[in-house]
N, C-alpha and C positions, 0 to 999 in steps of 0.2 A: 598252333601246334596240333597235329592230328592225333587223336586218341583211338586206338584200335581195341576192341573188346574181343578177346580170344576165348572161344568156346571149344570144347572137345567134341568132335564129330558134329552132330546136329543137336546134341544135348543142350538143354536150356538151363542156364544158371538162374535160379529164382530171382536173385537180387537184380541181375542184369535185365531180365525180362520185365520186372516190375517198373524198371526205368524206360525200357524200349517200347513196351506195349502201350499204345495209346487208344482210348476209346472215343466214341463220338461224343460222350458227355464232357471229356476233358479237352477236346480239340474242336474248335469252331469249324463248321462246314465252309468250304471255299465257295467263292462266288461262281455261279454258273450262268451261261448265256446260251440259249438255244435259238439259232437263226434258221428258219425254214426256207427252203427253195420255193419260189413262186411258181416255177414251171413244172414241178413234180406233183403227181397226183396219186401215184402208186405207193410210194414210201414217204415217210415223214418222221420227224423226231418223236411225235406222240406214239408211234408204233415201236419205237426203240427205247425210249426213256419215259417213265411215268412222269406226269406233270408235277412239278415241285421237287423232283429229285435233285439233290446237290452232291457234288464230289466231296468225299470225306478224307481229310488228311490223316494218314495212319502214323507217320513219323517224319521228322525233319531233322535228322541227326547225321546225315551222310555228306560226302563231299560232292559227288555227282552220280546220280543213279541212272542206270541204263539196263538194256537187254533182258526184259522180263520173259519168262516162259513158265507155263503150267505143266505139272506132271499129271499122270493119269487120274490122281485123286483130286486135283484142283489146287494143290499147293503151288504157290508162285515163287520162283527163284529169280533173283535180280542181282545185278552187279553194282558195286560202288567202285568204279574204275580207278580213280586216283589212289584209293587205298588198297587196290588189288584184292578186294573181298567179294564173296558171293553170299547173299543172304537168302533165307527162306521165310516167306510169309505164309504160315500155315492156315488151313481152313478153320482152325480153332482161334484165329486172330492173333497168334503169337509170332514174334520175330525171333529167329535164332540164326547163328552164324553157320553157314555150310562149309566155307573154307576161307582162310586168310592168306592163301597162296594161290591166287586165281590167275597169275600171269597177266594181270591188268585186263581181264576179259571184258568184252563189250557185249555183242549180241550172243544169245544162247538159244538152245532148242533141245527138246527131249527126243531121243531116238525111240524106235519101236520097243526096245528092251528096257526103257526107263532110265537110260544114262544121259546125263547132261553133257551136251556138246557145246563148246564155246569158241568164240573168236578171241584167242589170246593175243592181244595187241602188243604185249611187251617185246616179243621176238617175232611177231608176224606169223603165228601158227594157228592151227586148229587143234583143240584138245577135247578129250572125252573123259569125264570124271566117273569114278565108281560111285556107288550109292552112299558111301560114307563121306565123300569129299576130301579124303586124305591122300588119295592116289589119282593120277591121271595118266592117260595114254596120249601121246602126240600122234595125231592122225596125218598132219601135213606140216612141212617145214618151209616149203618154197615152191617155185615153179621154174622149170628148166635150169635148175641149179642156182637160182637167184632168190633172194629174200623177197617175200611179198611186201606190198606197201603197208598194209595193216588191216587184216580181215576185220570187217565192221559188223555185219549182220548176216544171218544165215536162215535157210529154210530147207527141210529135208523132204524128199519125195517118198512114195510108197516103196521104192526099191532100196531105200537107205542111202541114196545119193544125196550129196550136199551142194546146194547152190549157195554161194556166198559173194558178198560185195567186197571190193578191195580198194577203197579210196586211199589217198595219201593225206593224212593230217600230221603235220610235224608235232612230235611229242617232246616235252621237256626232259623226259627220262630216256630218250634215245641218244646214242652217240653219233648216229648218222644224221646227215642234214639234207640228203637227196634220195630220190627213189632209184632203185636198181633196175626198174622196169620201164617200158616204153609207153605206159598209160595206166589208167585206172579202170579196171574192168570187172565184169561179172564172170565168175568161174563156176564150173561144175566138177565136183569130185565124185566119180562113180563109187559105189560101195566096194570096199576092199582094195581100192586102188590107192596109190601114193603119189600120183601125178595128176593134177587137175587139167581140164581142158577149158579153153576160153569159150564161154557161152555167149558173151556179147562184149564188144569193144566200142559200141556206138554211143556210150554215155560219157559225159564229162567227169562227173563224180558220183558214181552209184553209191547209194547208202542203204536206206530201208528196203526190205525185201520180204515178200510173203506170197504163198501160193494159194490158188483156189481150192475149195474143199474137194472137187472132183479130180484135182491134179492136172487139169488141162491148161491152166494159165498161171503165169508167174508175173507178179507185179513188182516193179523195181523203180525206186525213186532216184532221180537225178537231182541231188540237192543243189548243185551249182547252177544248173539250167533252170531250176524252179519248175520241174515237170515230173510227172509219174507216168510210166509206160506199162502197157500190158503186152506180154509175149505169149506165144503159143509154145507149149512144151512138147518136144518131139519124143519118139519112142526110145531114143538113145540118150535123152537128156538135152538135146540141142534146143536152142531157142530160135524161133522163127516168127515172122509176121508181127514185127514190132508196131504197136499202135499207141498213139497218145491217149492216155486215160484221163488226165486232167492237168491243167497248167498250175500245178502246185507241187513243189518238192516235198521231201519228208525225211526226217531222221529215222523214225521207225514206223511200223505199220502192223495192222492185223485185219482180219476179216471176221464177219459174223456168219451165222448159218443161212442168212438170206442173201449173202454175197455182197453186202455192203462193206466198203473199205474205209478204214480209220487211219488217217494220217496225222503226224505230229509236227510241232514246230513252236514258234514263239508265242502263239496265242493259246494253245491247248491242243485238243483233239478235234480235227475236222472230219466229218462223216460224209461219204459219198455213196450214192447208189451204184449198182453194178454197171450202169452206163456212164458213170463219171459225173453225174449231176450232184451238186452240193445239197446235202440234206440239213446240215446243221453244225454247230460248234459247241463243244463242251469246253468252256473257257477255264483255264487253270491260271491262277494269279501267281505265277513263278516266272523267272527270267526265261526259262526254256523248258519245253516239254519234250523229252527225249524219245520215249518209247511207250508201247502199250501192248497189252495182251488180255485175253479173257482167262479167268480162273474161277476158283470156288467149286464146291462139289457138284453144282449143276451148270457150271461154265456160264453163269449169268453175271458175274462180277467183272467189270472192266477195271483192270489194274494199270495204273499210269505212273511212270517214272518221270519226275520233273525237277531238274536241278538238284537241290539237296534233299528233296522230299519224295514221298510216295503217296498216291491217292488211290481210292477205289470209288466206283460208281455202280450202283445197282441198275441192271439193264433188264429190259423185257425180252431181249433176244439172247440167244446163246452164241458163244464164239466157236470157231471151227479151225482157224488157221494153225494154231500152235501144235495141235495134235492131229493134223489132217490125215497122216498115214494110218491112224487108228480107226478112221471112220470109213475106210473103203475095203 
């Protein structure tokens, strides 16, 4: 039986937090494995992670964690999709419930005004929450009058446009059993518009997505094909010049300030340099590592969602992707 802890707004009930908040003294560090690339001489795990650094489990009380995103202060928000909740992991190390009416949100992203935008998988929509988490605005309900497959992950450009992936994963909470669309695509929703455009229909099952710090490139993982591609972003949001980045798919992804790309999957977080060369692996001993982002007040904390748990890793580099529009 699933037990939901209901908190008002983002306020923290002391008793609940005393149970939820775990410290490095009470939780053993997870095993970590760093595997360096033999062919790379410019980048390397030692430049990214201090020797001996281990991922720390913060909590393991959820059903399935996903979609982390950091706000401007470095607080990280993430989803527990089966329980339709969104949680906040504050820079003070405390966990609190942001909303228990999340529309089974998956991927999330903060817009330039500090509002949390989410892929609400329950009805195949895009939502934008207010600062309290009590109210949301529906930004998108479908495409060409048809229901979307299930928006999965998103990234926003400096213009406020939203790129999102729309794979079809049959959910046990849906009444439908087939897609209304002719494929699984990447879409772009221009700011202020209510009808998306197809940005790419060339992938089998697009999933994780993230843009470069300068806004020139968009990385999209095709989890079914086991590949990740890099696209050039056009002046009107169109995607061109599809290039294979690496022969690895991904559930989620993020980038750091040096342009390294972090992909997720069964073994943990795999790090690639900007040219697609493998730098190393942060191994997480969980069945599945779903997503990742940088957070913390200095953006040097790698936050990892993995099955029923969440982890952090202290990094030597800063993150850039989740608030890329604020950096330009």
